[in-house]
MITORLO-974925 format. One record per residue (C-alpha): residue in three letters; residue number from 1; z, y, x. Coordinates in Angstrom, 1 decimal. Example, Ala and Ser with C-alpha at 12.3 -4.5 7.8 and 13.67 -1.06 7.14 Angstrom:
BEGIN
{atom "ALA" 1 {7.8 -4.5 12.3}}
{atom "SER" 2 {7.1 -1.1 13.7}}
//
This chain:
BEGIN
{atom "UNK" 1 {13.9 74.5 62.9}}
{atom "UNK" 2 {11.4 76.3 60.8}}
{atom "UNK" 3 {12.9 79.7 61.5}}
{atom "UNK" 4 {12.7 78.9 65.3}}
{atom "UNK" 5 {9.1 77.8 64.9}}
{atom "UNK" 6 {8.2 80.9 63.0}}
{atom "UNK" 7 {9.8 83.1 65.6}}
{atom "UNK" 8 {8.0 81.4 68.4}}
{atom "UNK" 9 {4.7 81.7 66.6}}
{atom "UNK" 10 {5.2 85.5 66.1}}
{atom "UNK" 11 {6.0 85.9 69.8}}
{atom "UNK" 12 {2.9 84.0 70.7}}
{atom "UNK" 13 {0.7 86.1 68.4}}
{atom "UNK" 14 {2.0 89.3 70.0}}
{atom "UNK" 15 {1.5 88.0 73.6}}
{atom "UNK" 16 {-1.3 89.9 75.4}}
{atom "UNK" 17 {-2.1 86.7 77.4}}
{atom "UNK" 18 {-2.7 84.8 74.2}}
{atom "UNK" 19 {-4.8 87.6 72.8}}
{atom "UNK" 20 {-7.1 87.4 75.8}}
{atom "UNK" 21 {-7.3 83.6 75.8}}
{atom "UNK" 22 {-7.8 82.9 72.1}}
{atom "UNK" 23 {-10.6 84.4 70.1}}
{atom "UNK" 24 {-9.5 86.9 67.4}}
{atom "UNK" 25 {-11.0 84.8 64.7}}
{atom "UNK" 26 {-8.8 81.9 65.9}}
{atom "UNK" 27 {-5.5 83.8 66.1}}
{atom "UNK" 28 {-2.8 82.2 63.8}}
{atom "UNK" 29 {-1.7 84.0 60.6}}
{atom "UNK" 30 {2.0 83.4 60.7}}
{atom "UNK" 31 {2.3 84.0 57.0}}
{atom "UNK" 32 {1.2 80.4 56.5}}
{atom "UNK" 33 {4.5 79.3 58.0}}
{atom "UNK" 34 {6.4 81.3 55.4}}
{atom "UNK" 35 {4.5 79.7 52.6}}
{atom "UNK" 36 {4.9 76.3 54.1}}
{atom "UNK" 37 {8.7 76.7 54.5}}
{atom "UNK" 38 {9.2 77.7 50.9}}
{atom "UNK" 39 {6.5 75.4 49.4}}
{atom "UNK" 40 {5.7 71.8 49.9}}
{atom "UNK" 41 {7.4 69.2 52.0}}
{atom "UNK" 42 {7.5 70.5 55.6}}
{atom "UNK" 43 {6.6 67.1 57.0}}
{atom "UNK" 44 {3.2 67.3 55.3}}
{atom "UNK" 45 {2.2 70.7 56.8}}
{atom "UNK" 46 {-0.3 70.9 59.6}}
{atom "UNK" 47 {-1.4 73.9 61.7}}
{atom "UNK" 48 {-4.9 74.6 63.0}}
{atom "UNK" 49 {-6.0 77.7 65.0}}
{atom "UNK" 50 {-9.7 77.6 64.6}}
{atom "UNK" 51 {-11.9 78.6 61.6}}
{atom "UNK" 52 {-13.3 75.7 59.8}}
{atom "UNK" 53 {-17.0 76.0 58.9}}
{atom "UNK" 54 {-18.3 74.9 55.6}}
{atom "UNK" 55 {-20.2 72.0 57.1}}
{atom "UNK" 56 {-17.4 70.7 59.5}}
{atom "UNK" 57 {-15.1 68.0 58.3}}
{atom "UNK" 58 {-11.5 68.7 59.2}}
{atom "UNK" 59 {-9.9 65.8 61.0}}
{atom "UNK" 60 {-7.6 63.7 58.7}}
{atom "UNK" 61 {-5.0 64.3 61.4}}
{atom "UNK" 62 {-5.1 68.0 60.5}}
{atom "UNK" 63 {-5.0 67.2 56.8}}
{atom "UNK" 64 {-2.4 64.5 56.8}}
{atom "UNK" 65 {-0.7 63.3 53.6}}
{atom "UNK" 66 {2.7 61.8 53.8}}
{atom "UNK" 67 {4.2 59.7 51.0}}
{atom "UNK" 68 {1.6 60.9 48.5}}
{atom "UNK" 69 {2.6 64.6 49.0}}
{atom "UNK" 70 {-0.4 67.0 48.6}}
{atom "UNK" 71 {-1.9 68.1 52.0}}
{atom "UNK" 72 {-1.9 71.7 53.1}}
{atom "UNK" 73 {-5.2 71.2 54.9}}
{atom "UNK" 74 {-7.1 73.4 52.4}}
{atom "UNK" 75 {-4.4 76.1 52.6}}
{atom "UNK" 76 {-4.4 76.0 56.4}}
{atom "UNK" 77 {-8.2 76.2 56.6}}
{atom "UNK" 78 {-8.2 79.3 54.4}}
{atom "UNK" 79 {-5.4 81.0 56.4}}
{atom "UNK" 80 {-7.2 80.5 59.7}}
{atom "UNK" 81 {-10.6 81.5 58.5}}
{atom "UNK" 82 {-11.9 84.9 59.9}}
{atom "UNK" 83 {-9.9 87.7 58.4}}
{atom "UNK" 84 {-12.9 89.2 56.6}}
{atom "UNK" 85 {-13.4 86.0 54.7}}
{atom "UNK" 86 {-9.8 85.9 53.4}}
{atom "UNK" 87 {-10.5 89.0 51.3}}
{atom "UNK" 88 {-13.5 87.3 49.8}}
{atom "UNK" 89 {-11.5 84.1 49.2}}
{atom "UNK" 90 {-8.7 85.9 47.4}}
{atom "UNK" 91 {-11.0 86.5 44.4}}
{atom "UNK" 92 {-12.7 83.2 44.3}}
{atom "UNK" 93 {-10.2 80.6 45.5}}
{atom "UNK" 94 {-9.3 77.8 43.1}}
{atom "UNK" 95 {-6.0 75.8 43.1}}
{atom "UNK" 96 {-5.9 72.7 45.3}}
{atom "UNK" 97 {-6.1 69.4 43.5}}
{atom "UNK" 98 {-3.4 67.1 44.8}}
{atom "UNK" 99 {-5.5 63.9 44.7}}
{atom "UNK" 100 {-8.7 65.3 46.0}}
{atom "UNK" 101 {-9.1 64.5 49.7}}
{atom "UNK" 102 {-12.5 66.2 49.9}}
{atom "UNK" 103 {-11.0 69.7 49.1}}
{atom "UNK" 104 {-8.6 69.3 52.0}}
{atom "UNK" 105 {-11.1 67.8 54.4}}
{atom "UNK" 106 {-14.2 69.8 53.7}}
{atom "UNK" 107 {-13.4 73.4 52.4}}
{atom "UNK" 108 {-15.9 75.0 50.1}}
{atom "UNK" 109 {-18.6 77.2 51.8}}
{atom "UNK" 110 {-17.6 80.2 49.6}}
{atom "UNK" 111 {-14.6 80.8 51.9}}
{atom "UNK" 112 {-16.8 81.5 54.9}}
{atom "UNK" 113 {-19.3 84.2 55.4}}
{atom "UNK" 114 {-22.6 83.5 57.1}}
{atom "UNK" 115 {-21.4 85.0 60.3}}
{atom "UNK" 116 {-18.3 82.8 60.4}}
{atom "UNK" 117 {-20.1 79.4 60.1}}
{atom "UNK" 118 {-19.5 78.4 63.7}}
{atom "UNK" 119 {-20.2 74.9 65.0}}
{atom "UNK" 120 {-17.1 73.4 66.7}}
{atom "UNK" 121 {-17.3 70.9 69.4}}
{atom "UNK" 122 {-14.5 68.4 68.9}}
{atom "UNK" 123 {-12.5 66.5 71.4}}
{atom "UNK" 124 {-11.0 63.0 70.8}}
{atom "UNK" 125 {-8.8 62.6 67.7}}
{atom "UNK" 126 {-10.6 65.4 66.0}}
{atom "UNK" 127 {-8.9 68.3 67.7}}
{atom "UNK" 128 {-11.1 71.5 67.8}}
{atom "UNK" 129 {-12.4 72.8 71.1}}
{atom "UNK" 130 {-11.4 76.4 71.0}}
{atom "UNK" 131 {-13.7 77.2 74.0}}
{atom "UNK" 132 {-16.8 76.6 71.8}}
{atom "UNK" 133 {-15.3 77.9 68.5}}
{atom "UNK" 134 {-17.2 81.2 68.5}}
{atom "UNK" 135 {-20.7 79.9 69.4}}
{atom "UNK" 136 {-23.2 79.8 66.6}}
{atom "UNK" 137 {-25.4 76.7 66.8}}
{atom "UNK" 138 {-28.6 77.3 64.8}}
{atom "UNK" 139 {-30.7 74.6 63.2}}
{atom "UNK" 140 {-33.4 75.1 65.8}}
{atom "UNK" 141 {-30.9 74.6 68.6}}
{atom "UNK" 142 {-29.6 71.4 67.0}}
{atom "UNK" 143 {-33.1 70.1 66.9}}
{atom "UNK" 144 {-33.5 70.9 70.6}}
{atom "UNK" 145 {-30.3 69.0 71.3}}
{atom "UNK" 146 {-31.6 66.0 69.4}}
{atom "UNK" 147 {-34.9 66.1 71.3}}
{atom "UNK" 148 {-33.0 66.2 74.6}}
{atom "UNK" 149 {-31.2 63.0 73.6}}
{atom "UNK" 150 {-34.6 61.4 73.0}}
{atom "UNK" 151 {-36.2 62.7 76.2}}
{atom "UNK" 152 {-37.3 60.4 79.0}}
{atom "UNK" 153 {-35.3 60.3 82.2}}
{atom "UNK" 154 {-35.8 63.1 84.8}}
{atom "UNK" 155 {-38.9 62.6 86.9}}
{atom "UNK" 156 {-39.7 63.8 90.4}}
{atom "UNK" 157 {-41.4 66.8 88.7}}
{atom "UNK" 158 {-38.2 67.9 87.1}}
{atom "UNK" 159 {-36.3 67.6 90.4}}
{atom "UNK" 160 {-38.9 69.2 92.6}}
{atom "UNK" 161 {-40.8 72.0 90.8}}
{atom "UNK" 162 {-39.2 75.3 89.8}}
{atom "UNK" 163 {-38.1 75.3 86.1}}
{atom "UNK" 164 {-40.9 77.7 85.1}}
{atom "UNK" 165 {-43.6 75.4 86.5}}
{atom "UNK" 166 {-42.3 72.1 85.1}}
{atom "UNK" 167 {-44.2 72.3 81.8}}
{atom "UNK" 168 {-47.5 73.0 83.6}}
{atom "UNK" 169 {-46.9 70.1 86.0}}
{atom "UNK" 170 {-46.3 67.8 83.0}}
{atom "UNK" 171 {-49.3 69.2 81.2}}
{atom "UNK" 172 {-51.4 68.0 84.2}}
{atom "UNK" 173 {-49.4 64.7 84.0}}
{atom "UNK" 174 {-48.2 65.0 87.6}}
{atom "UNK" 175 {-45.2 63.1 86.5}}
{atom "UNK" 176 {-47.4 60.2 85.4}}
{atom "UNK" 177 {-49.8 59.5 88.3}}
{atom "UNK" 178 {-51.3 56.3 86.9}}
{atom "UNK" 179 {-54.1 58.1 85.2}}
{atom "UNK" 180 {-55.1 59.9 88.5}}
{atom "UNK" 181 {-55.1 56.5 90.2}}
{atom "UNK" 182 {-57.4 55.0 87.5}}
{atom "UNK" 183 {-59.8 58.0 88.0}}
{atom "UNK" 184 {-59.7 57.7 91.8}}
{atom "UNK" 185 {-60.3 54.0 92.3}}
{atom "UNK" 186 {-63.9 53.8 91.1}}
{atom "UNK" 187 {-64.7 56.6 93.6}}
{atom "UNK" 188 {-63.1 54.6 96.4}}
{atom "UNK" 189 {-64.9 51.4 95.4}}
{atom "UNK" 190 {-68.3 53.1 95.4}}
{atom "UNK" 191 {-67.5 54.9 98.8}}
{atom "UNK" 192 {-66.4 51.6 100.3}}
{atom "UNK" 193 {-69.6 49.7 99.1}}
{atom "UNK" 194 {-71.7 52.6 100.5}}
{atom "UNK" 195 {-70.2 52.4 104.0}}
{atom "UNK" 196 {-72.2 51.1 106.8}}
{atom "UNK" 197 {-71.7 47.3 107.6}}
{atom "UNK" 198 {-68.7 46.9 109.9}}
{atom "UNK" 199 {-67.3 50.4 109.1}}
{atom "UNK" 200 {-64.6 51.9 106.9}}
{atom "UNK" 201 {-65.6 54.4 104.2}}
{atom "UNK" 202 {-65.6 58.1 105.3}}
{atom "UNK" 203 {-61.9 59.1 105.3}}
{atom "UNK" 204 {-62.7 62.7 104.6}}
{atom "UNK" 205 {-64.5 61.8 101.5}}
{atom "UNK" 206 {-61.6 59.6 100.4}}
{atom "UNK" 207 {-59.2 62.6 100.8}}
{atom "UNK" 208 {-61.6 64.8 98.7}}
{atom "UNK" 209 {-61.8 62.1 96.0}}
{atom "UNK" 210 {-58.1 61.7 95.8}}
{atom "UNK" 211 {-57.6 65.5 95.6}}
{atom "UNK" 212 {-60.4 65.9 93.0}}
{atom "UNK" 213 {-59.0 63.0 90.9}}
{atom "UNK" 214 {-55.6 64.8 90.6}}
{atom "UNK" 215 {-57.3 68.1 89.6}}
{atom "UNK" 216 {-59.9 66.6 87.3}}
{atom "UNK" 217 {-57.4 64.4 85.6}}
{atom "UNK" 218 {-55.1 67.4 85.1}}
{atom "UNK" 219 {-57.9 69.4 83.6}}
{atom "UNK" 220 {-58.9 66.5 81.4}}
{atom "UNK" 221 {-55.4 66.1 80.1}}
{atom "UNK" 222 {-55.1 69.9 79.4}}
{atom "UNK" 223 {-58.4 69.7 77.4}}
{atom "UNK" 224 {-57.1 66.7 75.6}}
{atom "UNK" 225 {-53.8 68.3 74.7}}
{atom "UNK" 226 {-55.5 71.5 73.5}}
{atom "UNK" 227 {-57.6 69.4 71.1}}
{atom "UNK" 228 {-54.7 67.1 70.1}}
{atom "UNK" 229 {-51.7 69.4 69.9}}
{atom "UNK" 230 {-51.3 68.9 66.2}}
{atom "UNK" 231 {-51.8 65.2 66.3}}
{atom "UNK" 232 {-49.5 64.9 69.3}}
{atom "UNK" 233 {-46.6 66.3 67.2}}
{atom "UNK" 234 {-47.0 63.3 64.8}}
{atom "UNK" 235 {-46.8 60.6 67.6}}
{atom "UNK" 236 {-43.4 59.6 68.9}}
{atom "UNK" 237 {-44.7 59.1 72.4}}
{atom "UNK" 238 {-46.5 62.4 72.7}}
{atom "UNK" 239 {-44.5 64.9 70.6}}
{atom "UNK" 240 {-42.6 66.2 73.7}}
{atom "UNK" 241 {-45.9 67.1 75.5}}
{atom "UNK" 242 {-45.8 70.7 76.6}}
{atom "UNK" 243 {-48.4 72.0 74.1}}
{atom "UNK" 244 {-47.1 69.9 71.2}}
{atom "UNK" 245 {-43.5 70.9 71.8}}
{atom "UNK" 246 {-44.3 74.6 72.4}}
{atom "UNK" 247 {-43.2 74.7 76.0}}
{atom "UNK" 248 {-46.7 76.0 77.0}}
{atom "UNK" 249 {-48.6 78.3 74.7}}
{atom "UNK" 250 {-52.3 77.7 74.0}}
{atom "UNK" 251 {-53.3 80.9 75.8}}
{atom "UNK" 252 {-51.4 79.9 79.0}}
{atom "UNK" 253 {-52.9 76.4 78.8}}
{atom "UNK" 254 {-56.4 77.8 78.8}}
{atom "UNK" 255 {-55.6 79.9 81.9}}
{atom "UNK" 256 {-54.0 76.9 83.5}}
{atom "UNK" 257 {-57.2 74.9 82.7}}
{atom "UNK" 258 {-59.2 77.5 84.5}}
{atom "UNK" 259 {-57.1 77.3 87.6}}
{atom "UNK" 260 {-57.5 73.5 87.7}}
{atom "UNK" 261 {-61.3 73.7 87.2}}
{atom "UNK" 262 {-61.4 76.3 90.0}}
{atom "UNK" 263 {-59.6 73.9 92.3}}
{atom "UNK" 264 {-61.9 71.1 91.3}}
{atom "UNK" 265 {-64.9 73.3 92.1}}
{atom "UNK" 266 {-63.5 74.0 95.6}}
{atom "UNK" 267 {-63.4 70.3 96.2}}
{atom "UNK" 268 {-66.9 69.8 94.8}}
{atom "UNK" 269 {-68.4 72.4 97.1}}
{atom "UNK" 270 {-67.6 70.2 100.1}}
{atom "UNK" 271 {-70.3 67.8 99.1}}
{atom "UNK" 272 {-74.1 68.1 99.1}}
{atom "UNK" 273 {-76.1 69.6 96.2}}
{atom "UNK" 274 {-77.0 66.3 94.6}}
{atom "UNK" 275 {-73.4 65.2 94.5}}
{atom "UNK" 276 {-72.3 68.5 93.1}}
{atom "UNK" 277 {-74.8 68.4 90.2}}
{atom "UNK" 278 {-74.0 64.7 89.5}}
{atom "UNK" 279 {-70.2 65.2 89.5}}
{atom "UNK" 280 {-70.3 68.4 87.4}}
{atom "UNK" 281 {-72.4 66.7 84.7}}
{atom "UNK" 282 {-69.4 64.7 83.7}}
{atom "UNK" 283 {-67.6 67.8 82.3}}
{atom "UNK" 284 {-69.5 67.5 79.1}}
{atom "UNK" 285 {-68.1 64.1 78.4}}
{atom "UNK" 286 {-64.6 65.2 79.5}}
{atom "UNK" 287 {-64.7 68.0 76.9}}
{atom "UNK" 288 {-66.1 65.7 74.1}}
{atom "UNK" 289 {-63.8 62.8 74.6}}
{atom "UNK" 290 {-60.9 64.0 72.5}}
{atom "UNK" 291 {-63.2 64.2 69.5}}
{atom "UNK" 292 {-64.1 60.6 69.8}}
{atom "UNK" 293 {-60.8 59.3 68.4}}
{atom "UNK" 294 {-61.5 61.3 65.3}}
{atom "UNK" 295 {-65.0 59.9 64.6}}
{atom "UNK" 296 {-65.3 56.4 66.1}}
{atom "UNK" 297 {-63.2 53.3 66.5}}
{atom "UNK" 298 {-64.4 53.0 70.1}}
{atom "UNK" 299 {-62.9 56.1 71.9}}
{atom "UNK" 300 {-61.8 53.8 74.7}}
{atom "UNK" 301 {-65.5 53.0 75.4}}
{atom "UNK" 302 {-66.3 56.6 75.7}}
{atom "UNK" 303 {-63.3 57.1 77.9}}
{atom "UNK" 304 {-64.6 54.3 80.1}}
{atom "UNK" 305 {-68.0 56.0 80.5}}
{atom "UNK" 306 {-66.2 59.3 81.3}}
{atom "UNK" 307 {-63.4 58.4 83.6}}
{atom "UNK" 308 {-65.4 56.1 85.8}}
{atom "UNK" 309 {-68.1 58.6 86.6}}
{atom "UNK" 310 {-66.8 58.4 90.2}}
{atom "UNK" 311 {-68.5 55.0 90.6}}
{atom "UNK" 312 {-71.7 57.0 90.8}}
{atom "UNK" 313 {-70.3 60.0 92.7}}
{atom "UNK" 314 {-68.8 57.9 95.6}}
{atom "UNK" 315 {-72.2 56.3 96.5}}
{atom "UNK" 316 {-74.0 59.7 96.1}}
{atom "UNK" 317 {-71.6 61.4 98.4}}
{atom "UNK" 318 {-72.2 58.9 101.2}}
{atom "UNK" 319 {-76.0 58.3 100.7}}
{atom "UNK" 320 {-77.2 61.5 99.0}}
{atom "UNK" 321 {-78.9 59.4 96.3}}
{atom "UNK" 322 {-78.1 56.5 93.9}}
{atom "UNK" 323 {-78.9 52.8 94.3}}
{atom "UNK" 324 {-79.1 51.4 90.7}}
{atom "UNK" 325 {-78.6 47.8 91.9}}
{atom "UNK" 326 {-75.2 48.8 93.1}}
{atom "UNK" 327 {-73.9 51.7 91.1}}
{atom "UNK" 328 {-75.0 50.6 87.6}}
{atom "UNK" 329 {-73.1 47.2 87.6}}
{atom "UNK" 330 {-70.2 48.9 89.3}}
{atom "UNK" 331 {-70.1 51.7 86.7}}
{atom "UNK" 332 {-70.4 49.2 83.8}}
{atom "UNK" 333 {-67.7 47.0 85.4}}
{atom "UNK" 334 {-65.3 49.9 85.6}}
{atom "UNK" 335 {-66.1 50.9 82.0}}
{atom "UNK" 336 {-65.3 47.4 80.8}}
{atom "UNK" 337 {-62.1 47.5 82.8}}
{atom "UNK" 338 {-61.1 50.7 81.1}}
{atom "UNK" 339 {-61.6 49.1 77.7}}
{atom "UNK" 340 {-59.0 46.5 78.8}}
{atom "UNK" 341 {-56.3 48.7 80.0}}
{atom "UNK" 342 {-56.7 51.6 77.5}}
{atom "UNK" 343 {-56.8 49.2 74.5}}
{atom "UNK" 344 {-53.5 47.8 75.8}}
{atom "UNK" 345 {-52.3 51.4 76.2}}
{atom "UNK" 346 {-53.4 52.3 72.6}}
{atom "UNK" 347 {-51.2 49.5 71.2}}
{atom "UNK" 348 {-48.2 51.6 72.0}}
{atom "UNK" 349 {-49.1 54.1 69.3}}
{atom "UNK" 350 {-50.9 52.0 66.7}}
{atom "UNK" 351 {-48.2 52.6 64.0}}
{atom "UNK" 352 {-48.2 56.4 64.5}}
{atom "UNK" 353 {-52.0 56.4 64.9}}
{atom "UNK" 354 {-52.4 55.0 61.4}}
{atom "UNK" 355 {-50.3 57.8 59.8}}
{atom "UNK" 356 {-52.0 60.5 62.0}}
{atom "UNK" 357 {-55.5 59.2 61.1}}
{atom "UNK" 358 {-56.4 58.5 64.8}}
{atom "UNK" 359 {-58.9 55.7 65.5}}
{atom "UNK" 360 {-58.7 53.3 68.4}}
{atom "UNK" 361 {-59.9 49.9 69.6}}
{atom "UNK" 362 {-56.3 48.7 69.2}}
{atom "UNK" 363 {-56.5 49.3 65.5}}
{atom "UNK" 364 {-60.1 48.1 65.3}}
{atom "UNK" 365 {-59.5 44.8 67.0}}
{atom "UNK" 366 {-56.2 44.1 65.4}}
{atom "UNK" 367 {-55.1 40.5 65.7}}
{atom "UNK" 368 {-58.2 39.7 67.7}}
{atom "UNK" 369 {-57.4 42.1 70.5}}
{atom "UNK" 370 {-56.7 39.5 73.2}}
{atom "UNK" 371 {-60.1 37.8 72.5}}
{atom "UNK" 372 {-61.9 41.1 73.0}}
{atom "UNK" 373 {-59.9 41.9 76.1}}
{atom "UNK" 374 {-60.9 38.5 77.6}}
{atom "UNK" 375 {-64.5 39.3 77.0}}
{atom "UNK" 376 {-64.3 42.7 78.5}}
{atom "UNK" 377 {-62.5 41.3 81.5}}
{atom "UNK" 378 {-65.4 38.9 82.0}}
{atom "UNK" 379 {-67.8 41.7 82.0}}
{atom "UNK" 380 {-65.7 43.7 84.5}}
{atom "UNK" 381 {-65.6 40.8 86.9}}
{atom "UNK" 382 {-69.3 40.1 86.5}}
{atom "UNK" 383 {-70.1 43.7 87.2}}
{atom "UNK" 384 {-68.1 43.6 90.4}}
{atom "UNK" 385 {-70.0 40.5 91.6}}
{atom "UNK" 386 {-73.3 42.2 90.8}}
{atom "UNK" 387 {-72.4 45.4 92.7}}
{atom "UNK" 388 {-71.2 43.3 95.7}}
{atom "UNK" 389 {-74.5 41.4 95.8}}
{atom "UNK" 390 {-76.5 44.6 95.6}}
{atom "UNK" 391 {-74.5 46.2 98.5}}
{atom "UNK" 392 {-74.8 43.0 100.6}}
{atom "UNK" 393 {-71.1 42.5 101.3}}
{atom "UNK" 394 {-69.6 39.4 102.9}}
{atom "UNK" 395 {-67.4 36.7 101.3}}
{atom "UNK" 396 {-64.0 38.6 101.6}}
{atom "UNK" 397 {-65.2 40.8 98.8}}
{atom "UNK" 398 {-65.6 37.9 96.4}}
{atom "UNK" 399 {-62.3 36.5 97.3}}
{atom "UNK" 400 {-60.7 39.9 96.5}}
{atom "UNK" 401 {-62.6 40.0 93.2}}
{atom "UNK" 402 {-61.2 36.6 92.3}}
{atom "UNK" 403 {-57.7 38.0 92.9}}
{atom "UNK" 404 {-58.5 41.0 90.7}}
{atom "UNK" 405 {-59.8 38.6 87.9}}
{atom "UNK" 406 {-56.5 36.8 88.1}}
{atom "UNK" 407 {-54.7 40.1 87.6}}
{atom "UNK" 408 {-56.6 40.8 84.4}}
{atom "UNK" 409 {-56.0 37.3 83.1}}
{atom "UNK" 410 {-52.3 37.8 83.8}}
{atom "UNK" 411 {-52.2 41.0 81.9}}
{atom "UNK" 412 {-53.9 39.6 78.8}}
{atom "UNK" 413 {-51.9 36.4 78.7}}
{atom "UNK" 414 {-48.5 37.9 79.2}}
{atom "UNK" 415 {-48.7 41.3 77.3}}
{atom "UNK" 416 {-46.9 41.5 74.0}}
{atom "UNK" 417 {-49.1 44.0 72.1}}
{atom "UNK" 418 {-46.2 44.7 69.6}}
{atom "UNK" 419 {-43.9 45.8 72.4}}
{atom "UNK" 420 {-44.7 49.5 73.5}}
{atom "UNK" 421 {-42.7 49.3 76.7}}
{atom "UNK" 422 {-44.4 46.2 77.8}}
{atom "UNK" 423 {-47.8 47.7 77.0}}
{atom "UNK" 424 {-46.9 50.7 79.1}}
{atom "UNK" 425 {-45.9 48.4 82.1}}
{atom "UNK" 426 {-49.2 46.5 81.9}}
{atom "UNK" 427 {-51.2 49.7 81.7}}
{atom "UNK" 428 {-49.5 51.0 84.8}}
{atom "UNK" 429 {-50.1 47.7 86.7}}
{atom "UNK" 430 {-53.9 48.5 86.6}}
{atom "UNK" 431 {-53.3 50.8 89.6}}
{atom "UNK" 432 {-52.7 47.5 91.5}}
{atom "UNK" 433 {-56.0 46.1 90.1}}
{atom "UNK" 434 {-57.9 49.1 91.5}}
{atom "UNK" 435 {-56.2 48.7 94.9}}
{atom "UNK" 436 {-57.2 45.0 95.0}}
{atom "UNK" 437 {-60.9 45.8 94.4}}
{atom "UNK" 438 {-60.9 48.6 97.0}}
{atom "UNK" 439 {-59.3 46.3 99.6}}
{atom "UNK" 440 {-61.9 43.7 98.7}}
{atom "UNK" 441 {-64.8 46.1 99.2}}
{atom "UNK" 442 {-63.5 47.4 102.5}}
{atom "UNK" 443 {-62.9 43.8 103.8}}
{atom "UNK" 444 {-66.4 42.8 102.6}}
{atom "UNK" 445 {-68.0 45.6 104.4}}
{atom "UNK" 446 {-66.1 45.1 107.6}}
{atom "UNK" 447 {-67.1 41.4 107.6}}
{atom "UNK" 448 {-70.8 42.2 106.9}}
//
């Protein structure tokens, strides 16, 4: 039987078809059969046709031991290592120890040169996958593969944009539109309250506000990520952001920021001079916001004053001026609302924020967070009522505000601040709060 097996192996090794199909480093050395036939019990011998890297454990199926007879696993792994390494092994090999499984299962790294340490993908039962035998997997590549396993599911951005543009779309957070909605709604509220009694707000202005919100939010996120790229690498939720992960370079991010600001300027030029000056003045706060989390426990308050600047711009675009009795309570209401949803949002990262040295209201309020959120919700509702009174809207507005107040109460009551996924869902639900207030303002004006 053994002579027939040896003869078949020799014919297989000489076959041109086999030579093309099997990598040279994986071709069998038939001398192992000769040694096996005149050595140990043939029933204990196993044959492998792929090199065994120093860091890959040979399947126990390939290093079987029968009836206590020493395994040939180590001998086989040496014989089927790349040929250049056998010359090195000849001078440094040590005898196999019969009772040492580790020598049979994990050969010493001295039998393999650096070039021969190939990572093998294994199929079921530990059999090597010859197709991947000659591919070197670096440590960096293994890290990327691990990151892929931790990545979020594919978004519409991944499925729609060309591969080269996906990192830039994600830098602008196009795959996460909630932030753009939260920036847009105060503009819509203000525009609706500024509408003439019995009329809808100007639809052209609404389109401009929606477009500007996407561009401004993208620019703000790019500025934030340029500031925070080192911090983002330390936070589980943000470590895959394009700048933190290296998918976008700092230089390219600056050029991309310029393109977004140019788009925002094109939108801004559609308004009158007063509105242009008013809207552009918020850029100073947008640029300064990322520093707030480093110097104060109230970065969410600064964010509220920044992201809700549209509560002033919407009225200015319609009227060419500001009416303090309407826009001030509306602006402060929106800022209080931001304190609610962004504090909930910050609870996702509170453990990482401590280690990264980032400050937030989530950490500052601690166990008293829900009490603070209740107080801010009261201020938000009171501001809406004050703005409605100043604008002279009818009762449907107040009915809608009551519904919005119920939404805030539901968020605070049901959110589990120690559950990051639930915090994220509650944060996203605030797009619905904004829609409720806008619908209330439109209904109140139509009924006026």
